[in-house]
C-alpha positions as semicolon CSV with decimal commas, in nm:
position;residue;x (nm);y (nm);z (nm)
1;X;-0,242;-0,356;-1,802
2;X;-0,345;-0,387;-1,425
3;X;-0,083;-0,301;-1,179
4;X;-0,060;-0,422;-0,793
5;X;0,050;-0,141;-0,590
6;X;0,083;-0,355;-0,242
7;X;0,214;-0,710;-0,259
8;X;0,447;-0,898;0,001
9;X;0,637;-1,040;-0,291
10;X;0,954;-1,130;-0,045
11;X;0,724;-1,350;0,177
12;X;0,791;-1,679;0,294
13;X;0,463;-1,786;0,181
14;X;0,522;-1,708;-0,183
15;X;0,869;-1,931;-0,185
16;X;0,735;-2,254;-0,262
17;X;0,547;-2,188;-0,625
18;X;0,738;-1,832;-0,668
19;X;0,738;-1,903;-1,069
20;X;0,429;-2,005;-1,130
21;X;0,239;-1,729;-0,927
22;X;0,419;-1,484;-1,069
23;X;0,330;-1,637;-1,417
24;X;-0,081;-1,636;-1,307
25;X;-0,014;-1,290;-1,269
26;X;0,105;-1,195;-1,586
27;X;-0,084;-1,414;-1,811
28;X;-0,371;-1,248;-1,614
29;X;-0,279;-0,918;-1,753
30;X;-0,141;-0,794;-1,390
31;X;0,201;-0,683;-1,491
32;X;0,350;-0,458;-1,250
33;X;0,407;-0,501;-0,902
34;X;0,511;-0,306;-0,608
35;X;0,670;-0,509;-0,279
36;X;0,612;-0,245;0,030
37;X;0,903;-0,213;0,291
38;X;0,788;-0,340;0,644
39;X;1,052;-0,523;0,818
40;X;1,392;-0,449;0,743
41;X;1,471;-0,773;0,759
42;X;1,305;-0,822;0,418
43;X;1,447;-0,543;0,188
44;X;1,766;-0,756;0,064
45;X;1,477;-1,017;-0,090
46;X;1,298;-0,734;-0,181
47;X;1,568;-0,588;-0,407
48;X;1,691;-0,880;-0,519
49;X;1,345;-0,966;-0,668
50;X;1,311;-0,646;-0,810
51;X;1,568;-0,747;-1,076
52;X;1,272;-0,866;-1,278
53;X;1,161;-0,594;-1,464
54;X;0,794;-0,575;-1,366
55;X;0,907;-0,558;-1,029
56;X;0,918;-0,299;-0,768
57;X;0,977;-0,183;-0,394
58;X;0,989;0,083;-0,160
59;X;1,204;0,099;0,145
60;X;0,983;0,141;0,495
61;X;0,927;0,023;0,801
62;X;0,581;-0,076;0,918
63;X;0,442;0,044;1,271
64;X;0,433;-0,316;1,409
65;X;0,829;-0,348;1,342
66;X;0,962;-0,002;1,463
67;X;1,167;-0,167;1,736
68;X;1,381;-0,252;1,430
69;X;1,403;0,089;1,317
70;X;1,692;0,132;1,120
71;X;1,813;0,423;0,937
72;X;2,058;0,294;0,714
73;X;1,843;0,130;0,498
74;X;1,726;0,413;0,344
75;X;2,017;0,447;0,156
76;X;1,826;0,211;-0,098
77;X;1,587;0,489;-0,179
78;X;1,853;0,571;-0,467
79;X;1,786;0,309;-0,604
80;X;1,551;0,334;-0,938
81;X;1,351;0,034;-0,871
82;X;1,265;0,232;-0,564
83;X;0,958;0,447;-0,601
84;X;0,864;0,477;-0,258
85;X;0,898;0,519;0,149
86;X;0,703;0,285;0,319
87;X;0,487;0,129;0,433
88;X;0,487;0,388;0,742
89;X;0,231;0,489;0,971
90;X;0,036;0,448;1,259
91;X;-0,153;0,107;1,334
92;X;-0,342;0,117;1,673
93;X;-0,482;-0,238;1,665
94;X;-0,257;-0,407;1,868
95;X;-0,132;-0,195;2,144
96;X;0,002;-0,295;2,528
97;X;-0,322;-0,287;2,756
98;X;-0,102;-0,106;3,006
99;X;-0,204;0,279;2,972
100;X;0,198;0,377;3,018
101;X;0,314;0,168;2,759
102;X;0,054;0,203;2,571
103;X;0,118;0,558;2,515
104;X;0,519;0,506;2,459
105;X;0,388;0,304;2,157
106;X;0,184;0,526;2,071
107;X;0,457;0,797;2,043
108;X;0,725;0,565;1,921
109;X;0,500;0,500;1,631
110;X;0,437;0,897;1,559
111;X;0,809;0,931;1,597
112;X;0,916;0,670;1,341
113;X;0,605;0,772;1,079
114;X;0,741;1,154;1,120
115;X;1,073;1,023;1,001
116;X;0,953;0,860;0,745
117;X;0,799;1,123;0,575
118;X;1,049;1,334;0,645
119;X;1,314;1,084;0,443
120;X;1,040;1,083;0,131
121;X;1,052;1,434;0,119
122;X;1,445;1,426;0,069
123;X;1,412;1,149;-0,164
124;X;1,141;1,318;-0,320
125;X;0,981;0,974;-0,377
126;X;0,584;0,901;-0,239
127;X;0,466;0,725;0,061
128;X;0,261;0,457;0,154
129;X;0,071;0,466;0,423
130;X;-0,040;0,232;0,680
131;X;-0,331;0,318;0,861
132;X;-0,548;0,134;1,146
133;X;-0,814;0,247;1,402
134;X;-0,566;0,591;1,435
135;X;-0,721;0,761;1,138
136;X;-0,740;1,121;1,309
137;X;-0,342;1,132;1,422
138;X;-0,179;0,961;1,082
139;X;-0,408;1,261;0,899
140;X;-0,279;1,533;1,127
141;X;0,080;1,405;1,100
142;X;0,057;1,401;0,717
143;X;-0,080;1,765;0,735
144;X;0,135;1,899;0,982
145;X;0,480;1,751;0,785
146;X;0,325;1,849;0,479
147;X;0,316;1,558;0,325
148;X;0,148;1,646;0,043
149;X;0,479;1,752;-0,104
150;X;0,514;1,418;-0,215
151;X;0,185;1,221;-0,168
152;X;0,119;0,948;-0,157
153;X;-0,104;0,636;-0,112
154;X;-0,344;0,545;0,210
155;X;-0,289;0,182;0,163
156;X;-0,570;-0,074;0,223
157;X;-0,792;0,223;0,285
158;X;-1,037;0,208;0,601
159;X;-1,329;0,389;0,452
160;X;-1,306;0,658;0,723
161;X;-1,459;0,936;0,544
162;X;-1,217;1,208;0,794
163;X;-0,975;1,067;0,506
164;X;-1,097;1,219;0,225
165;X;-0,992;1,515;0,253
166;X;-0,646;1,382;0,165
167;X;-0,764;1,340;-0,204
168;X;-0,698;1,719;-0,219
169;X;-0,335;1,665;-0,074
170;X;-0,202;1,460;-0,351
171;X;-0,273;1,102;-0,183
172;X;-0,434;0,821;-0,338
173;X;-0,643;0,550;-0,209
174;X;-0,541;0,190;-0,201
175;X;-0,849;-0,055;-0,254
176;X;-0,792;-0,373;-0,189
177;X;-0,985;-0,735;-0,132
178;X;-1,218;-0,573;0,149
179;X;-1,407;-0,419;-0,123
180;X;-1,546;-0,748;-0,241
181;X;-1,607;-0,895;0,120
182;X;-1,986;-0,942;0,259
183;X;-1,852;-0,736;0,549
184;X;-1,667;-0,479;0,308
185;X;-2,027;-0,250;0,297
186;X;-1,845;0,054;0,431
187;X;-1,550;0,084;0,170
188;X;-1,828;-0,029;-0,084
189;X;-2,048;0,273;0,082
190;X;-1,754;0,536;0,066
191;X;-1,607;0,406;-0,312
192;X;-1,824;0,610;-0,549
193;X;-1,713;0,893;-0,338
194;X;-1,326;0,890;-0,385
195;X;-1,206;1,103;-0,732
196;X;-1,188;0,855;-0,977
197;X;-0,828;0,985;-1,067
198;X;-0,721;0,886;-0,721
199;X;-0,799;0,528;-0,709
200;X;-0,542;0,273;-0,713
201;X;-0,561;-0,133;-0,723
202;X;-0,351;-0,376;-0,409
203;X;-0,394;-0,745;-0,330
204;X;-0,142;-0,693;-0,032
205;X;-0,082;-1,052;-0,067
206;X;-0,059;-1,314;0,067
207;X;-0,315;-1,111;0,271
208;X;-0,697;-1,021;0,223
209;X;-0,757;-1,241;-0,022
210;X;-1,093;-1,143;-0,227
211;X;-1,388;-1,315;-0,293
212;X;-1,401;-1,599;-0,421
213;X;-1,097;-1,686;-0,262
214;X;-1,091;-1,580;0,040
215;X;-0,991;-1,857;0,290
216;X;-0,711;-1,877;0,077
217;X;-0,403;-1,732;0,022
218;X;-0,410;-1,426;-0,196
219;X;-0,150;-1,365;-0,501
220;X;-0,152;-1,086;-0,694
221;X;-0,336;-1,239;-1,014
222;X;-0,624;-1,150;-0,787
223;X;-0,631;-0,785;-0,841
224;X;-0,843;-0,897;-1,132
225;X;-1,125;-0,953;-0,890
226;X;-1,103;-0,634;-0,677
227;X;-1,105;-0,460;-1,012
228;X;-1,432;-0,616;-1,115
229;X;-1,585;-0,521;-0,808
230;X;-1,450;-0,217;-0,818
231;X;-1,593;-0,153;-1,199
232;X;-1,911;-0,333;-1,087
233;X;-1,958;-0,062;-0,784
234;X;-1,911;0,243;-0,994
235;X;-2,079;0,097;-1,250
236;X;-1,817;0,114;-1,488
237;X;-1,673;-0,171;-1,737
238;X;-1,370;-0,301;-1,661
239;X;-1,156;-0,154;-1,953
240;X;-1,226;0,164;-1,799
241;X;-1,089;0,069;-1,458
242;X;-0,813;-0,127;-1,564
243;X;-0,658;0,217;-1,756
244;X;-0,803;0,427;-1,503
245;X;-0,620;0,252;-1,248
246;X;-0,303;0,187;-1,456
247;X;-0,293;0,528;-1,550
248;X;-0,310;0,682;-1,140
249;X;-0,066;0,456;-1,040
250;X;0,188;0,532;-1,297
251;X;0,119;0,895;-1,203
252;X;0,217;0,858;-0,816
253;X;0,499;0,634;-0,853
254;X;0,639;0,749;-1,179
255;X;0,801;0,397;-1,285
256;X;1,030;0,512;-1,593
257;X;1,167;0,843;-1,429
């Protein structure tokens, strides 16, 4: 069994063929799915989808949606199908060019990130962390807020070695389609240095489609291609990687507690 620990099943790109897409994943051995929280407006749909016994969700606000911050949505963290808080974090990829506005956005991202870490600790849920071009700041906040009390996953791990220290702080590393890319050399190089007991698999579908389907819509079944590439890079058989990453996922997300 494989677990796709980060898949946007609530995305409109799945609406036309959701049932077929879901069947392909199940038939291919992908048997559990976590919908991260990104845009608060999508939470109702994620909760509805989680009525399927294989689907779980998280409650969170992505850095791109901080202007839609609504603390009341976190009441849904008490739902038994909610396994995490997030995705939350820092993203400096798209910032205003104006220096003053840029600093305002960065400070607001940091404030919302800290709030979500504290909410995760309140509910004793792990954190799904989004980090893009902000490794040092994100790491500092996770340490200052004692995020290791609940731990979590560095979603779409960006191959920055400065973040490897967090493996000692109960954080896991989400490996997605980038590991299969020809230009994914940094991630391929650092992969063997990640403690194996901290590896997770994720698609981030419908985004970041792995080889050999680049250019197409991503979907949960493609977790199998990511698992195969990880097995190749670590000189392991696919069964070992499947069992290892499934065990890791169950340990951090505690699906049945």
